[in-house]
C-alpha positions as CSV (number, residue, x, y, z in Angstrom):
1,M,39.0,-248.2,-81.2
2,A,36.5,-246.7,-78.7
3,R,37.5,-243.3,-79.9
4,E,36.6,-244.1,-83.5
5,T,33.1,-245.3,-82.5
6,D,32.6,-242.2,-80.3
7,R,33.7,-240.0,-83.2
8,S,31.5,-241.7,-85.7
9,A,28.5,-241.3,-83.4
10,T,28.8,-237.5,-83.6
11,L,29.3,-237.4,-87.4
12,P,26.2,-237.1,-89.6
13,S,25.1,-240.4,-90.9
14,S,23.4,-239.2,-94.2
15,P,23.8,-236.5,-96.8
16,A,20.5,-234.9,-95.6
17,E,21.8,-234.8,-92.0
18,T,25.1,-233.3,-93.3
19,S,23.2,-230.6,-95.2
20,A,21.0,-229.9,-92.1
21,S,24.0,-229.5,-89.9
22,V,25.7,-227.2,-92.4
23,M,22.5,-225.1,-92.7
24,E,22.2,-224.9,-88.9
25,A,25.9,-223.8,-88.6
26,L,25.3,-221.2,-91.4
27,S,22.2,-219.9,-89.8
28,L,23.9,-219.5,-86.4
29,R,26.9,-217.7,-88.0
30,L,25.3,-215.6,-90.7
31,R,21.8,-214.7,-89.3
32,A,23.0,-211.5,-87.5
33,P,25.1,-210.3,-90.5
34,L,22.2,-211.0,-92.8
35,R,19.9,-209.1,-90.5
36,R,22.2,-206.1,-90.7
37,Y,22.5,-206.5,-94.5
38,F,18.7,-206.3,-94.9
39,H,18.4,-203.4,-92.3
40,N,21.1,-201.4,-94.3
41,R,19.0,-201.9,-97.4
42,R,16.0,-200.3,-95.7
43,V,13.9,-203.4,-95.5
44,P,11.1,-202.8,-93.0
45,P,11.9,-204.5,-89.6
46,D,8.8,-206.7,-89.6
47,E,9.9,-208.2,-93.0
48,I,13.5,-209.1,-92.1
49,E,12.8,-212.4,-90.4
50,D,10.7,-213.5,-93.3
51,L,13.6,-212.7,-95.7
52,L,16.1,-214.5,-93.5
53,Q,13.9,-217.6,-93.5
54,E,13.6,-217.3,-97.3
55,V,17.4,-217.1,-97.7
56,F,17.9,-220.3,-95.8
57,L,15.0,-221.9,-97.5
58,R,16.6,-221.2,-100.9
59,L,19.9,-222.5,-99.6
60,S,18.4,-225.7,-98.2
61,A,16.6,-226.4,-101.5
62,R,20.0,-226.3,-103.3
63,A,21.9,-229.6,-103.3
64,G,25.5,-229.6,-102.3
65,V,25.6,-226.5,-100.2
66,E,28.4,-228.0,-98.1
67,G,30.6,-228.2,-101.2
68,I,30.5,-224.5,-102.0
69,E,33.9,-222.9,-101.5
70,R,33.0,-219.3,-100.7
71,I,29.7,-220.1,-98.8
72,D,29.5,-216.6,-97.1
73,A,29.6,-214.9,-100.5
74,Y,27.1,-217.3,-101.9
75,V,24.7,-216.7,-99.0
76,F,24.9,-212.9,-99.4
77,A,24.4,-213.3,-103.2
78,T,21.3,-215.3,-102.4
79,A,20.1,-212.5,-100.1
80,S,20.8,-209.9,-102.8
81,N,18.9,-212.0,-105.4
82,L,16.0,-212.3,-103.0
83,L,15.8,-208.6,-102.5
84,R,15.9,-208.0,-106.3
85,D,13.1,-210.5,-106.8
86,R,11.1,-208.9,-104.0
87,R,11.5,-205.4,-105.4
88,R,10.7,-206.6,-108.9
89,H,7.6,-208.3,-107.7
90,S,6.5,-205.3,-105.7
91,K,7.0,-203.0,-108.7
92,S,5.1,-205.3,-111.1
93,H,2.2,-205.8,-108.7
94,A,2.1,-202.1,-107.7
95,A,2.3,-203.1,-104.0
96,D,2.7,-199.5,-102.9
97,A,-0.7,-198.6,-104.4
98,H,-2.6,-201.2,-102.4
99,E,-4.3,-200.4,-99.2
100,S,-4.3,-203.1,-96.5
101,Y,-7.6,-204.4,-95.4
102,D,-8.7,-203.0,-92.1
103,D,-11.9,-204.4,-90.7
104,A,-12.6,-201.2,-88.7
105,I,-12.6,-199.3,-92.0
106,H,-13.6,-201.7,-94.7
107,G,-15.7,-204.1,-92.8
108,S,-18.0,-201.4,-91.4
109,Q,-18.9,-200.2,-94.9
110,R,-20.7,-203.5,-95.8
111,A,-22.5,-203.6,-92.4
112,T,-24.0,-200.1,-92.8
113,L,-26.8,-201.0,-95.2
114,E,-29.3,-199.1,-93.3
115,P,-32.9,-198.9,-94.6
116,E,-32.6,-195.3,-95.7
117,R,-29.5,-196.1,-97.6
118,I,-31.3,-198.9,-99.4
119,V,-34.2,-196.6,-100.2
120,L,-31.9,-193.9,-101.5
121,G,-30.1,-196.5,-103.8
122,A,-33.4,-197.6,-105.2
123,Q,-34.4,-194.0,-105.9
124,L,-31.2,-193.4,-107.7
125,V,-31.6,-196.4,-109.9
126,T,-35.2,-195.3,-110.7
127,E,-33.9,-191.8,-111.6
128,L,-31.1,-193.3,-113.8
129,M,-33.6,-195.5,-115.6
130,A,-35.9,-192.5,-116.2
131,A,-33.0,-190.4,-117.5
132,L,-31.9,-193.3,-119.8
133,Y,-35.4,-193.5,-121.3
134,E,-35.2,-189.7,-122.1
135,L,-32.3,-190.5,-124.5
136,P,-32.9,-191.4,-128.2
137,E,-33.1,-195.1,-128.7
138,R,-29.7,-195.6,-130.4
139,T,-27.9,-193.5,-127.7
140,R,-29.6,-195.5,-125.0
141,A,-28.6,-198.8,-126.7
142,V,-25.0,-197.7,-127.1
143,F,-24.9,-196.7,-123.4
144,S,-26.5,-199.9,-122.3
145,L,-24.3,-202.2,-124.4
146,Y,-21.2,-200.4,-123.1
147,H,-22.1,-200.3,-119.4
148,F,-24.4,-203.2,-118.8
149,E,-23.0,-205.8,-121.3
150,D,-19.3,-204.6,-121.1
151,L,-18.9,-204.4,-124.9
152,S,-16.1,-202.3,-126.4
153,H,-16.8,-199.4,-128.8
154,A,-15.8,-201.6,-131.7
155,E,-18.1,-204.4,-130.7
156,I,-21.0,-202.0,-130.2
157,G,-20.4,-200.5,-133.7
158,E,-20.3,-203.9,-135.2
159,R,-23.5,-205.0,-133.4
160,L,-25.5,-201.8,-134.3
161,G,-23.9,-201.3,-137.7
162,I,-22.5,-197.9,-137.0
163,A,-19.0,-196.4,-137.0
164,I,-16.9,-196.3,-133.9
165,S,-16.9,-192.5,-134.0
166,T,-20.7,-192.6,-133.9
167,V,-20.5,-194.9,-130.9
168,E,-18.2,-192.4,-129.2
169,K,-20.5,-189.5,-130.0
170,N,-23.5,-191.4,-128.6
171,M,-21.6,-192.3,-125.4
172,A,-20.6,-188.6,-125.0
173,R,-24.2,-187.5,-125.5
174,A,-25.5,-190.1,-123.0
175,N,-22.9,-189.2,-120.4
176,A,-23.5,-185.5,-120.7
177,H,-27.3,-186.0,-120.4
178,L,-27.0,-188.3,-117.4
179,L,-24.5,-185.9,-115.6
180,T,-26.9,-182.9,-116.0
181,R,-30.0,-184.9,-115.2
182,L,-28.7,-186.7,-112.2
183,K,-26.9,-183.8,-110.5
184,P,-27.7,-183.7,-106.8
């Protein structure tokens, strides 16, 4: 009888405790093979631990893990799905096109608002305004509505009562004038 009580003391007392002990055993047994799995699929080394954690997080969120017959296959299928989701997300969010924030590069740009840069910016705005007032009124209005009020060509045409092709011609005229007038 003493043996039964000793044995029952080591057995998990609740389903949550059973699941936790199963997850711990799986983690100990499959962590190294999963690490190799991700490494062989060219996952950057600094991301492998995050993926391992995500695999076991997904497993722990599933009820009845201890009842799965081929648990190793299920774990690796979960890892495969995780990689597929990750690649799909990266592709849809153009992750390769993003540049990571570096305070040494990006932070210093905001801090360099020196007096001469502020004066130069004010002069450029003054020159732009002068060049805009050299344009015919309708061309100036089309340019202003497009750039300052963010209206589409169709909305500008509707507001001014002109065809979209006329809006496009006025935009081209304004852009050409400003490019020649504001050349350094």
